N, C-alpha and C positions, 0 to 999 in steps of 0.2 A: 736367637734361639736356634738350636740344631733342628733341621728338618730331615725326616727319613728320605730314602732314595725314591725318586718318582717312578711310576709305572707308566710306560708309553703303551697305549693300546691303539691299534689300527684296524680299520674295517675295509671291506671291499670297496674299491673306487676311491680310496684315500691314499693312493701311492703304491698299491700292490695289485698286480694283475691277477686275475682269477677271483673266485668268490668262495663263499662258504666258510664254515668255522675253521677249516684247516688253514685257509689263507689268513684268517685273523690270528690264529696261533702262530703261524710262521712269521707274521709281521710284528708280533709283540717284541718289545725290547725292555730290558730291566736296567735301571741306572742306580749306581751306588753313590750315596752322598759322600763326598770327599772333604767337604769343608765343615769344620765343627761349628762354625758360625752360621751355617745355612747358605753360604754364598757359592758353593761349588758342587758339581755332580760329575761322576765318572760316566761318560757317554760312549756307548758302542756306536761308532759312525757307520752309516750306510755307504756302500761302494758307489762310485760314479754311475755304474750301470744301473743300480737300483734307483738312483736319483733320476736317471733318464726315463725309468719306467713310471715314475709318478705322473699321474694324470691331472690335468687342470692346472690353473695358475697358482703359484705359491706366493702368498702375500708376505712381504718382509716387514717386520716392525722397524721402528726407529728408536734407537740405533739398530741396524741390522745385526743378525746373529754373527755373520762373518766379520763385521766391523768390531763387534764386541769382543771377538777373540783377540784382536790386536790391541796395541797400546792406545791408539786413538779411540777405539770402541770402548775400552775399559774406562777411559777418562770421560767419554760422553755418558756412559752408564752411570758413573759416579756422580757426574753433575746432575743428571736426571733424578737420581735417587735423593741427592741432597736437596734439590728443589722441592720434591714431593715431601721429604721429611720436614722442611721448613713450613710447608702448607699444613701438614698434619699437626705440628706442635703449636701452630698459631691459634688454635681454638680448642675449647673443651666442650663445645656444644655437641651433644651426641648425634643429632640429626645432621649437623654440618660435617662432622667427622666421617660418618658413614657415606655421605654423598661424595666427599673429597676422595675417599678410598676408591670407589668405583670409577670416578672420573679420571683419577691418576692411572689406573690400570689401562684404560683405553689409550691414554697418551703413551705409556711406556711400551705397550705391545702392539699398538695400532690395530687393535682387535675390533670386532663388530659390536660386542656388548660385554658387559660385566655385571655380576650380581653378587651382593654380599649377604650372607646368611648368618644369623645369630642363634646360638643354641639355647633352647628353652630349658630353664633349670628344672621345671617340673616334669614335662613330658619327654625331654631329651630330643625332640624333633628340631629340625632346622627351619627357621622362618626367615623369609627374605625381608631385609630391612632397607635395602637401597638397590637401585638399578640405574645403569647408564647405557645409553644406546639409542638407536632411532625408534625403537618400539615405545609404546605408551608405558611409563613406569607403573601405572595403576594396574596393569595386567600382571605384574610381578610382585610388587611390594605387598606383603601380608600372606603370600602363598606358603604353605607348609611342605617341607621336603622330609619324608621319613628317613631316619638314619639308615645308611646302607643303600639308599636309592639315589639314582643319578650319579654323575661323576663326582659332584661335590660331596654328596652323602657317603659315597664309597670312600672318598679320600679322608673324610672325618673319622669314619669307623676304623680304617686301617692306619690312620695317623701318618699318612705320607701323601706326596703329590702324585696325582694320576692324570695322564693325558690320553684322551681317546680321539683319534682323527675323525671318527664317525660313531658317536656313542649310541645312536639309534640302531645301528647295525651290529653293535658289539653285544654278543649274547651274555657276556658276564656282567653287563650293567642293567640293573632293574630300573625301568623308567616309569614314573607316575604318569597317568593319562594326561593331566594338565600340562606337564612339562613336555610330553611328546607333541601335543597340539601346538604349544608355543613354538617349539623348535621347528616343526614342519612349516608353520606360518612364517617365521622370521628367517628360516634357512640356516640357522647356526647349528652345526653338527660337530665341528671340531671343538672339543671342550677340554680345558684344563681345570682340574679341581685341586684345591690346596687347603689343608687345614690351617686354622689360625690358632696358635698356641701361645699361652703366657704362663711362665713358670711351670711348664710341663702339663698344664691343663688346657684342653681344647675348648675354646670359647665360641668358635664358629667356623665358617668356611668361606672361601672365595672362589667364584667360578668365572672363567673367562671363555667366551664363545666366539666362534668365527665360522666361516663357510666350510663345508666338507672339503677336505684336501689341503687345508691350511696346515703346513708342517711347522712344528715348534722346534726351535734349535736349542742346543744345550745352553747357549749364552742367554737366551730368553728365559729359560727355566731358572737359571741362576739369578737373573735380574728379578724375576717374579718372586723367587724365594727370599731374596734380600728385602724386597718391598713388603712381603707378607709379614716378616718380623716387625717392621716398622708399623704396619697397619694394625697388627694385633696389639702392640703396646699402646698405640693411639686410641684404639677402640676401648681397651681396658681402662685407660686413664679417663676417657670421657664417661664411661659407665660409672666408675668410682666417684667422679665429680658429680654426676647426676644424683647418685645415692646420697652424697653429702649434702647437696642442695635440698633434697627432699626432706632429710632429717632436720635441716635448719628451718625449713618452712613449717614443719610439724611443731617444732619448739616455739616458733613465733605464734602459731595458732593457739597453743596451750597457754602461752603468756597472755594472748589477747582474750581468751576465755576468762582467765582470772581477773583481768582488768574489767571486762564486761560485767562480771558478777559484782565487783565492787561498785561499779556505776549503778547497777540495778538496786543494790542495797541503799545507795545514796538517794536514788529516785523514789524509793518507797517512803522515805521520810517526808517527801514533798508531795505525796499522793493527793491529799485533799486540795492543796493549792493548784496543782496542775489540772485536776479534773474539774475544778470549779472555775478556773480562769478562762476556759475556752468554750465556745459554743459551736465549733465545727464538729459535725458528727464523726467524721473519720478520725479527727485528732483525739476526740474523747474516747472513742472505742480503742484506738491504739494505746492511749495512756492507761486505760483500764486493763487491757491485755498485758502490757508490760508490768504493771504493778501486781497483777495476780500471779504472773509467772515468777516474779521475784519473791513474793510472799510464800508461795507454795513450792518453789523450786521445781516448777513443772516445765518440761521441755516443749510441750505443745499446748497452746491455749487457743480456744475459739470462742467467738461471741455470736449468739443466735438471736435475732430480733423478730418479735412476733408481729403479725400483720394487724390491721385495724380491727378485724373481727376476733383476733386472738385464737385463730384456728390452725394456722401454719406458722412455722418459723423458718427464716432464711439465714444462712450463715453470712455474716457481714465482715468478719475479720478473723484472720489466722495470724498468730504471732510469728509463725514460721511459714512463709509463703511456699517454700520448697516442699513442705509437707502438706500444707493445706491445699496447694494447687492440684494435688492428686487425689483429694478426698472425693469419693464417688458420689456422695449425697450432698446436694446443695440446699435442699428444702425437705423438711419433715413435718408431718401433721402432729398435732397434740396427741400424745399417747403412743406415738411411734418411736421405738428404739429408746435408748438411754436419754436423749435430749427430750423427746416427747413425754417420757415418764416424768421427768422433773417439771416440765411445763404443765402437765395435767395435775400432779399432786402438789406442786408449788412448795416443795420441801427439798432440802439438799439430798443428794444421793452419792454415797461413797461406795465404790465397787473396787475391791482389791484385785480380783481376777476377772477381767472382762471376758476373756475367751471361755471361761467356765460359767459365766453368768447366763448366757443365752439371749439377752435382750439386745445385743449389738447386731445390727443388720449388715455390718461390713467387717467380718472377722479377718478377711484377707488383708485389709488395709492395716489393721492393728498388728498382724504378724509381720508384714513387710517393713514396718517402721520400728519393730521391737517394743511396742507399747503394751502394757498389761493392766494399768490401773486407770480409773476414771473418778473424777469428782465433779458433780454438777450442782450449780448454785442458781436458784431462781432469782431473777431480778424483777422486783415488784415495786409499783409506785401507787400508793393509796389503794391497795388491793388489786390493781390492774396489772396484768402480766406485760412486762416490757420485753423480757427475753430470758435467755439462759446463758450463764457463764460456764464453759466446759473446760476442765483441765485434764490432760492425759499425761501419765507418767510411766516410767519403766520399773517402778517399784511402788508398793502401796503407800498411800499418803497416811502419815501418822499424825493425827490431829487431836489435841487435847481440848478441853472446854474453852480455854482462853483463845485458842486458835479459831474455834468455831464462832465465838462471840466476835472476834476481830473480823472474820469473814462476813458475818451478818452485817456488821456496821459498814464494812467495805461495800457490800452489795447494795445497801440502802443509799450510800453516797453515789454509787454508780448509777442507780436507777434515776436519781434526781438529775445527775449530769446528762444521762442519755435522753431523758424526757425534755429537758431544757434545749438540748441540741436539736432534737426533733422538731420542737416548736419553732426554733430559730431557723432551721432548714426550710420548713414550710413557708415561713414568712419571706425568707430570702428567695425561694423559688417563685412565689407569687409576684414579688417585686421585680425579679429578673424577667419573668414572663411579660410583665407590663412594659418594662424597659426594652426588652427584645422586640416586642410588637411595635413599639413606637420607633425604635431604631430601624427595624426592618421596613416599616412603612416609609420612613424618611429616606432610607437607602434606595428602596425601589422607586420612590417618588422622584428624588433629585437625580438619580442616575439612569432613569428610564430613558431610552433613546427616543421615545415618542413624546410629543408635547402633552403635558398634563397640567391641570389647574384645579383649584377648589374655589367655588363661588358661593356666595350667600343666596339661597333660593328666594329670599324676600326682596333684598335690594339689588340683586344681580351683580353685585360688586365682586371683583376678584379678591380672594382672601390669601391665596398662595399660588405660585407658579413654579414650575421646575426649569432647569437650565435649558432643556430641549425647546420649551416654549419660547424662551427668551431668544434663543438662536434662530428658531424657525420664523418667528413673527417679527423680529427686529426691535421690539420694545424692551426697555430695561425693566428690571423687577419693580422699581419704584413707579415707573409709568404704568405698568400693569395694575399695581395695587391702587392706583387712582382712577382706574377705568371700570366700566361695566361690560358684561359680555356682549351687550348690544352694539358696542362701539367697534367690534372687530367684524361686524356683518355689513354687507352692502345695504344701503337704505331700503331697497325694495324687498329685502329678506327679513327685516326686523319684525314685521307684522306676523309673518309665518312663525317666527321663533316664539313670539309672545303667545300665540294660539297654542302652540305645542306645549309650552310650559303650563298654561292654564289647564289644558286637558290632563296633564300629569298630576297637577294639584287636585283637580276634581276627582280623579280616579284613585288618588292616594296610592300611586304605584310605588312599590318597593322593589329591591333587587336590581340586577344589572339590566340596563336598557341600551339597545343599539339603535341608532338613527342615522339618517343621511340618505343621499349625499347632501351636505350643506356647503354654502360658499362662505369662506372666511377671507377677510381683507387684511393683508400684512401692512407694515408701516410704510413700505415704499410704494403702496398702491396696488400691488399685484393681488389678484383674486385667486385663491386656491379652492380646489374641490376636496372636501374632507368627509370622512365618516367618523362618528362620535360614539363612544361608549361611556355611559354615565351611571353613577350609583350614589344614592343618598346616604349621608352619614352626619354625625355630629362633630363639629369642628370648632374648638374654642368656645363651647357652650352655645353654638348657633346651629340651626338646621342648614346644612350645606349639601352641595353635590360635588362629587369627584368626577372629573371629566378626563378621558383619554382620547386624544385626537390622532387619527391616521390620515396623512396627506395622500390622497389617491389621484392627484392631478396627473402625474406621469403614468400611473397604471391605467387610468381611463383613456389617456391619449394612446397608450400602447394597445389597449383593447380595441380602440377605434381603428388603429392601423391593422390589427389582426383581422378584424371584421372586413376591412377594405380588401386586404390580401386574400381572404377566403372568397370574397365575392369575385375578385379578379381571377382567382384560381378556378372557380366554378365556371365563369364565363369562358376562361381559357380552355377548360376541358371540353366544353360544348363546341367552341370554335374549332379546336383541334379535331374533334370527331367529325364535324361537318366538313372540314377541309379535307380530311382523309377520304371520306366517301366521295366528295365532290371531285377530288383528284383522280379517282378511279374513272369517273364519268368523263372528265376532261381528257384523260389519256386516250380513251376511245375516240373522242371528238377530234382532238388534234391529230392523232395518228391517222384516222380514216380520212380527214380532210386533206392531210398532206399527201396520202397515197392517191386520193382522187385527183388532186391538183397535178400530180405527176402524169396521170393518164390523160388529162385534158390538154389540148393544145392551147397556147396563149390566146388565140383568137376565138376560142369557143365561148358562146354567150354565158354558159354556166360557170366559166372559170372565175368570173368576178364574184359570184355568190360563194363559191368554195373558198376564195381568199378571204372574204368577209367572215365566213364561219371560222376559219383558222385564226384570223387575227382576234376575233371576239373570244375564242377559246383561250388564246394566249393572255388576253387581258384578264379573263377569269382566273387563269393560273396564277397571275401576279397577285390577284386578290387573295387566293387561297394561300399563297406564299406569305402574305402579310398576316393572315390569320394564324398560320403556323408559327410565324415569328412571335406574335403576341402570346400564343399558347405555349411557347418555348418547346415546340416539337419539331423545329427545323434542324437539319444536320449542320453543325458548325465544324469548320476545319481551322482551328486556331493556330496562330503563329506568334512568335515574340515580335512585338511591333514598337516602333517609336512613333507616337501620335503626331509629333511635329512633322515627320516625313510624310505621313499619310495625308495630313491636312495641306501641306505644301503642294503635293501632287494634285489635290482636289480643288485648290483655289481657283484656277481658271474656269473650270466648269461651274463652280458656285457663282462666280461673278456673272457669267452668262445667264445663269438660272434666275438670279434675283432682279436683273435689269439695271438700267443706268440710274434710276432715281433712288436706288438704295446703295449706301456706302458699305463696303465690306472691309472690316479691320481684323487683323490676325495678330494676337499677342502671345507668341510661343514662350513657354517657360524655359528658363536656363537649366542646363544639365537635367533634362527631363528623364525620369525613369521609364522603364519599358513595361509593357503590359502584354498579356497573352490573350489574343482575341482573333476572330476571323476578320481579315482586312476588308473583305467585301461587305460584311455586316456593319463594321465601323463606318465605312463610307455611307451605307444606307442610313445609319443613325444621324450622321451629320447632315445629309441631304434632307431628311425629313424635318429636322429641327430648323434648318435654314429656310426651307419652304414655309414652315409654320410661322417663322418670324417675318418673312416677306408678306405673307397674307395678313399679318396683324398690323402692317404699316401701309394703309391704302394710299397715303400721300407721300410715301417715301420715308426714309429715315436711315438708321445706322444699325448694322448687325456686327457684333463683335464676337469673335471666336478666340478663346484663350485656353491655355494649358498651364498646369503647375503641379509640382509635387506637394502632396498634403499628407498629414498624419491624422487618421481618424482615431480619436481617443475613446476610452470606455464610456464617457458620457454620451458621445454621439451614437456609438453602437447600442447603448442601452435604450436609446430613444427611437431606434430604427430596427425593425424586426429583420433578422437574417443577416445583419451586417456584422463583420468581424473587425475589431480594432486593428490598426497597424498601418503600414505605408501604402498609399494609394496614389494614383495619378488622376487629376481632375481635368475634365473637359467641360468648358462652360460656353453656352451660346446665349448671348443677350441681345435684346432688341429694344428699340425706343417706341414701340407700338402702343396699342390701346390698353394692354394689360388685361388682368382677369380679377374677378372677385373670388371670394373664398368658396362659394358654391360651385363655380366653374372649375376651380382647381381641384375640388374633391372628386370630380368625374373626368378629369382631363385625359386620363390614360385608359378609359373604358373604350372598348371597340365600338365603332359606329356612332360614338358621341362626337358631335361637331357643333360649333357655333356659326358655321358658315351657312350661306344661303343654300337652298336645295339645289343639287346638281353641281355645287362647287367643291365638294369633297366627299370622300368615303367614310371619314371618321376612323380610319385605320392608321394614319400616319404616326401619331404619338403612341398609339397602342403597340405598333410595331417597335418603336424605340424602347418602350417599356419591356417588351418580351426579350429583345436582343440583349439589353443591358443586364436583365435578371439572369438570363441563360448564361451570360458570360461571367457570372459571379460578382457583378457590380451592384451599385445602388444609384438612384437618381432622385432628384427633387426639383420642385419649381418654386420660384420666389417672384411674386407679382402683386401689384395693386392696380386698380382701375386707373388708367391715364398715366401710369408710370412705367410702362413696358413690362418685360418679363425676362427672367434668367433661368435657364435650365442647366443644372449642374449634374454631371455624371461622374461617378467615382469608380474606377476600375482598379483592382488589386495590383500593386507593383510587383514585378518579378525580378529576379537577379539577371543582370545583363548577360547575354550569351553571344557567341560568335556565329549564331545561326544565319545561314544564307538562304534567301528565298529559293524554294525548290523550283527548278525550271519547269515550264509547262510541258505537258506530255506532247510528244511529237505527233503531228497530225499524220495519220496513216496515208500512204500514197493512194490506196484503194480501200474501199470498205468491204469488198467482197472477200469470201473465204470458203473453204471446203471442209472445215472442221465439223465435228458432231457436237451438238448442243442439246442438253437436257433442260427443257423449259418447264417450270412448275409455277402455276398461277391459278388461284381458286376462282377468280372472276372470269367467266366464260368469254366475254367480249374482249377483255384485255388479252386473254390467252390466245384467242384467234388472231387479234391484231399483231401481237408480237411474233406469232408463228409466221404470219404472212410476210412481215417485214424481213425477218431473218432468212426465211427460205428465198425471198427475193434477192438477198445478198449472196445466195449460193450455199448456205449452210445446210447440213443435214439435221433435222429436228426430231427429237424424242419428246413428246408432250405428255404432261401429267397434270391432273386437276388438284392433287394434294400430295403430301409427303409420302404417304403409304404407297400410292400408285407409282411415285417416282422411284422409290427404293426397289419395288418389284421390277420395273422396267430396267433399271440399272443392273439388277441381278441377272436378268435374262439376256441383256444385250451383250453380244460376244466381242464386239469391237471396242475401241477406246471411246471415252467420253471426254472431250477436251474442255468443256465449260458447262457449269451448272448455273442457269439464270433462274433465280427463285424470288418469289414475293417473300417479304419478311414476316408479315402477320397472316397466318393461315390457321384454319381450325385444326385441332388435334395435335399438330406438331408445327413449330415455327420453322422459318427458313434456316435459321442458324443451327437449330437442332438437326435438321435434315442434312446440312453440310457436314456436321460432326459424325452423323451416322454413316454417311457415304464415304468419308475419308479413309477408314481402314481398308476397304476393298478397292478404292480408286484414289490413291494419294496424289496422282498426277493431275486430277481434275481441278481446274480453277473455278472460283465462285464469284458471281456477280449478283449482289442483292439489289432489289427494286422495292420501293415503298413510297407511299404518299405522305408519310410522316415518320418521325423517329420512334424507335422502340428499343427497350433495354437489351434486346437480343443482340444488337450490333453496335449500339452506342451507349455511352454512359453520360448522363446529364446532357444529352444532345450533342456530344462531341464524338466525331467518328473515330473509331479505334484505328491504331496503326496497322497497315497491312490489309485493310478491308476495302474492297471495291464496291461502290454504291452508285446507283442512278436514281434520281428523284423523279417521281411521277408528278405531273404528266410529262411524257417525253415524246419527241418527234421521231419519225423513222430514221432520219439522219443521225440524231443524237444517240439513239440506241445502237445503230450500226457502228458509229465511231467508238462508243464505249466498249462494245463487245470486241472490236478489233484491237483497241488499246489494251484490254485485259489479256487477250490471247497473245499479243506481241510483247508483253512485258516479260523481262527475264526473271 
């Protein structure tokens, strides 16, 4: 098809320097169509200088415009068009064709997007039917473009191809708001609009968009023109094919309607047989509706069924669900509307013009479906109202006397059929309810995860048991049914069971009863603790009781563990608090005794007393350390350890500790995993366990230390509070000593509990082991019987192997003296005075505060540097950590040393010292404080 000459429109910034409408006018070019087939255009070429003035990159399509001008380009274009043509003629599906068109344009011109518009035959507007490009097609498809608007609308009106390098800046192009927003968002402003014509008639338009500045060559326009002819023909062929298919389908529907009418006429002759042969309510109602529609040639039929009282009617069936589904009224009262009028008067009602009658409550529904006439027929059985049969038509029903007699007979048959089906439905519902109840009971009974059984309340024999009871108790179903409920009780519990059953019988208790705990004996002899829920019922004609059993053995064991842990935690809190306060006292005693010892010559008579005081204070400090270990308030400095290496280094000292009459054996596990723990605390655990084993073997024996990799499963973790399943390393210490009974094992880890003679032990050894293991994230247990020795097993979580090397110890300062300025903050007056005296004795300048507020005020007023902040951790109003944070902005160079008698969340997490935090444990000696201060100040 011949295409008119294209109009090239350019805007500022699209290849022409300067702006305004004059620039647009100067840039316009007009092209004359030179090929009668639409393949050629006469193009006024721009000079090379004007090309150089074009701003921005110029995207070339494939094949490029310059290539298309030559022989190779023409051949490439021809191949491309041929390929597109083959794709377009390969289908007649309209949706497929439209999408192929826009996809092909993108390939031919290498453009950013393409849109296909089809002309609306009624409004004349262009509507987008297909879109290709990176944008969401749903933003485009369906949008309307008024004729003359946009580049495509302008091209369709003028009947020729139009190109605008920037149509948003082109004053001659009217742009709808939606198109302007889309173009700004997607950035396509260089647009080609081309009309699609078939036999001289414009059927739509094609738009190709790209970024502003995209220059379209003559060859590209010729290629697009040739493609537009192919696209128009393909689009028209697909449209004609769709029309043909639609007409074919309409003919098929008409033929189907004729066939359906013949079928309905045939079914009418079998009405009585069909209605009488079924007792299903829905089947009967559907058959009545079909027969009535056939008899009356009614397009819409509905059946309304009265309730038991005959006061309301509900619609139960619509012959046409598509019509009935939109009916706004689903229930009417007797006397309401046309249906209610028939139900009240119990006579037929024939209305030729429903909209003029006034009794219809839904005139809009009648109008929407084009219905005008109504015929209502009461359905009565022995004088009782069964329902109403309603027929709606598009023309008046013309009924003679014979027709009315036939309808009356039909209504009588319908009433009988509906009544019988209702009775049948009620019987079926009652039977189904019984079956469902029995099936539900059996389903719940046999599939219940809890053990259940039914027993005869007179003979106490089992009548039925579920699968869970068989699995849990170990008896087969046949064994259960030969037993009485007394046979699963320990002998000393049977009398209590009988007393309970007699009390229930005397009180004639009904309903659900909960009792327990009871002890039940399973087949293998184990005794379980259970709680029981029971309910009396009739089973097989006998008075019976249904029993549901919940095994609480594990739960009660866990509850006992929780109670023990809570007790240990409470004792630990008390011990930790006592140790903290006691450490403050010991700090003063040890510090003052050390200072006093320094002042007294060795031959002074009072020197011995001072040394005794100091040593006694150190022993007390060790006791408070054990209390802190038990209460899990000591500071740990964990490392990745190999327990085999730790134990190998400890073996010589252990042998000297236990003596010659006790044999020490070490069984290291192969390829032992690593753990994260404080090496000093691990050594303390082993020492305490070995000493405990030695003390249990008064006449000598054997102590075995072994390690192994173990995997703690869900079952173990479920039975031990706070334990996580997974890989662990086990450390076990076993002895051949006197062993322990269960009562002793229950208290073995309590502080100050001991079975040794007075003066032989503090009762803190195993308590310390307990605290260290728990604080290290592990678990421990003891296995022992009187006369059979004991085994303590410790489980520490396994960690991934690392190349960690033990950190070298801090270098001992050559001298403890210094001249730096130290800000000392301590709320305990005696400790504050002691620390001040010690540090001033080493030559330091001291600024002293009793709390954080005073410390901040001193720091603000002090003009010189503050080299170190020494602060207690736990203080009223503000903690030591918060003080350090508040001081840091003004004095970032000040180092911090924390001091405390026990751990606190301010500087540690779960008892583990944070990286980069310096800490000294109370009580401390003057030398220890001096060394720590010098160490912190000298650290880079």
